[in-house]
C-alpha positions as CSV (number, residue, x, y, z in Angstrom):
1,M,-63.6,-119.7,-43.7
2,M,-64.8,-120.4,-40.2
3,P,-67.4,-117.9,-39.1
4,E,-67.0,-116.1,-35.8
5,L,-69.3,-117.9,-33.4
6,G,-68.4,-115.9,-30.3
7,K,-69.6,-117.3,-27.0
8,Y,-71.8,-119.9,-28.8
9,A,-68.8,-121.6,-30.5
10,F,-68.7,-124.6,-28.2
11,T,-72.5,-125.1,-28.4
12,V,-72.6,-124.9,-32.2
13,L,-69.5,-127.1,-32.7
14,A,-70.8,-129.6,-30.2
15,S,-74.1,-129.8,-32.0
16,Y,-72.4,-130.4,-35.3
17,G,-70.3,-133.1,-33.6
18,V,-73.3,-134.8,-32.0
19,S,-75.2,-134.7,-35.3
20,L,-72.3,-136.2,-37.3
21,L,-72.0,-138.9,-34.6
22,L,-75.7,-139.8,-34.7
23,L,-75.6,-139.9,-38.6
24,L,-72.6,-142.3,-38.4
25,V,-74.4,-144.5,-35.9
26,L,-77.5,-144.7,-38.1
27,V,-75.4,-145.6,-41.2
28,V,-73.5,-148.3,-39.3
29,A,-76.7,-149.7,-37.8
30,S,-78.4,-149.7,-41.2
31,V,-75.5,-151.5,-42.9
32,R,-75.3,-154.1,-40.1
33,R,-79.0,-154.7,-40.3
34,A,-78.9,-155.0,-44.1
35,R,-76.1,-157.6,-43.9
36,K,-78.1,-159.6,-41.3
37,V,-81.3,-159.5,-43.4
38,R,-79.5,-160.4,-46.6
39,A,-77.8,-163.4,-44.9
40,H,-81.2,-164.5,-43.5
41,L,-82.8,-164.2,-46.9
42,E,-80.0,-166.2,-48.5
43,R,-80.5,-169.0,-46.0
44,I,-84.2,-169.1,-46.7
45,E,-83.6,-169.2,-50.5
46,E,-81.0,-171.9,-50.1
47,R,-83.5,-174.0,-48.1
48,Q,-86.1,-173.5,-50.8
49,R,-83.7,-174.5,-53.6
50,N,-82.8,-177.7,-51.7
51,G,-86.4,-178.2,-50.8
Protein backbone atom coordinates (compact mmCIF):
# COMPACT_ATOMS: atom_id res chain seq x y z
CA MET A 1 0.00 0.00 0.00
CA MET A 2 3.05 2.28 0.24
CA PRO A 3 3.33 4.50 -2.83
CA GLU A 4 6.65 4.58 -4.64
CA LEU A 5 8.36 7.78 -3.52
CA GLY A 6 11.60 7.34 -5.41
CA LYS A 7 14.40 9.69 -4.51
CA TYR A 8 12.08 11.72 -2.25
CA ALA A 9 11.28 8.82 0.08
CA PHE A 10 13.57 9.97 2.88
CA THR A 11 12.34 13.58 2.71
CA VAL A 12 8.67 12.61 2.69
CA LEU A 13 9.00 10.03 5.46
CA ALA A 14 11.14 12.37 7.55
CA SER A 15 8.48 15.08 7.14
CA TYR A 16 5.80 12.67 8.33
CA GLY A 17 7.96 11.70 11.28
CA VAL A 18 8.68 15.29 12.29
CA SER A 19 4.99 16.18 11.95
CA LEU A 20 3.92 13.28 14.15
CA LEU A 21 6.59 14.14 16.70
CA LEU A 22 5.45 17.78 16.84
CA LEU A 23 1.81 16.71 17.23
CA LEU A 24 2.81 14.40 20.09
CA VAL A 25 4.76 17.21 21.78
CA LEU A 26 1.76 19.54 21.48
CA VAL A 27 -0.61 16.96 22.95
CA VAL A 28 1.72 16.19 25.86
CA ALA A 29 2.29 19.90 26.55
CA SER A 30 -1.46 20.58 26.45
CA VAL A 31 -2.26 17.73 28.84
CA ARG A 32 0.47 18.81 31.27
CA ARG A 33 -0.72 22.41 31.16
CA ALA A 34 -4.35 21.37 31.68
CA ARG A 35 -3.40 19.32 34.75
CA LYS A 36 -1.41 22.22 36.17
CA VAL A 37 -4.25 24.70 35.61
CA ARG A 38 -6.83 22.30 37.05
CA ALA A 39 -4.74 21.78 40.19
CA HIS A 40 -4.31 25.53 40.57
CA LEU A 41 -8.05 26.15 40.20
CA GLU A 42 -8.82 23.42 42.73
CA ARG A 43 -6.49 25.10 45.25
CA ILE A 44 -8.23 28.44 44.67
CA GLU A 45 -11.68 26.86 45.09
CA GLU A 46 -10.58 25.09 48.28
CA ARG A 47 -9.36 28.40 49.73
CA GLN A 48 -12.67 30.06 48.86
CA ARG A 49 -14.66 27.25 50.51
CA ASN A 50 -12.58 27.48 53.67
CA GLY A 51 -12.71 31.21 53.44
